[in-house]
C-alpha positions, 0 to 999 in steps of 0.5 A, a space after each residue: 839555780 841548781 843543776 838538774 839531776 843526770 837522767 838515768 839511762 835505759 838500764 834494760 837496754 844497756 843490759 841487753 846490749 852488754 849482757 854477753 860481755 858481762 857473762 863472759 867476764 863473770 864466767 872467766 872469774 868463776 871458772 878458776 873456782 869451778 863455779 862457772 854455773 854461777 855466772 848468770 847469778 853474778 850477772 843478775 846480782 850486778 844488774 840488780 845492784 845497778 838498778 837499785 842504785 843507778 850510778 851517775 857520771 858513767 862515761 862507758 856503760 859497757 866497762 862499768 857493767 862488765 866491772 860490776 859483773 866481775 866484782 859480783 863474780 869475785 864476791 861469789 868466789 869468796 862466799 862460795 868457799 865458805 858455803 861449800 867448806 861448811 863451818 869450822 867448829 874450832 873457836 881458835 879459828 874463829 877468834 882470828 882475823 880473816 885469812 885475807 888482808 884487806 889492806 893488800 886488796 885496797 893497795 891492789 885496787 889503787 894500783 890497778 886504778 893508777 894503771 888505768 889512769 895512765 892508759 886513759 891518758 894515752 888512749 887519744 893516740 889511737 883512732 876510733 877503729 883501733 880503740 874499738 878493736 883493742 877494747 872489743 878483742 882484748 878487753 872484752 875477749 870478743 871473737 875476732 870474727 865478731 869484731 871484724 864484722 863490727 869494723 867491716 874488716 877481716 879477722 886477720 886484720 883485727 889481729 893486725 889492728 890490735 897489735 898495732 894499737 897495743 904497740 902504739 900505747 906501749 910507745 906512748 906510755 914509755 914516752 910519757 913515763 917520767 910524767 907518771 912517776 
């Protein structure tokens, strides 16, 4: 007997729920290149990509969708430089490899994944409210007032909860440092 395929969630509902966070992250990435006006396009590209090929086994849809928007924004930054600069007519320039190092990009991605795994291992030290405060305020850069309303606390309390949670995570990471290396 084979396992039945995982049901595809309502991607439209997930988009409506997480589009603001996706847009904020895409705009943040594109701001550095002066391309903030392309943030909506990057988010749209991410959604189309997700809908075209829905992933399976996603544990946190918000994180997945925000990461997809960030990747599409980075793609736009990389391609926008080429589009706006126009083609170079020197054959010498075109005969060389790309100016960026693919190996370096892969190493950075692997290092980022390794750090994420370490943090994932220590997250259980936080209760749900502190975890929500850190995720919403730090990772998603949501306004303190919005996070406070969601948690039913005051905005200054969000800062206190976030600081306390980050301190706890640092201590737990330090305590378990040997097991990671």
